Phi, psi and omega in degrees: 000138182279131180247152177274332177211145175248132173250121176260109174247026177291144183080355180261140178262159175311130013258010186304322181291327176293316177300311180296322178295317178297314177305309180304314181296331178293337186271351187266160173268160173308129181091348177281159187246135177248127176259132182236127170250125183226157172247346177288113180303330180296337184291344178300312176283325185291315181291321177298318183290321182292315178304314186296309186297330180272352179089011180272163181255121175276110183280314184199163174210128179227147177253122184236099189063241179264002184256130169260129182247124179241150168234124187232127177268125176295133179295000000 
């Protein structure tokens, strides 16, 4: 999937993946896609909840080994 920006939050523990995701999202225009890579398993629920509460669209999430990859479209 094509993303407009990649946020690498691998190796970071909560709440840093959310903080980095929000900072990345703040640089995008409405409709653009942010790709986020994390290794913190808690981020699976955290990022989904954050995207929903902020009005963004969680497009997809895949797990590749220890890395969770998210694609979120900015509202």
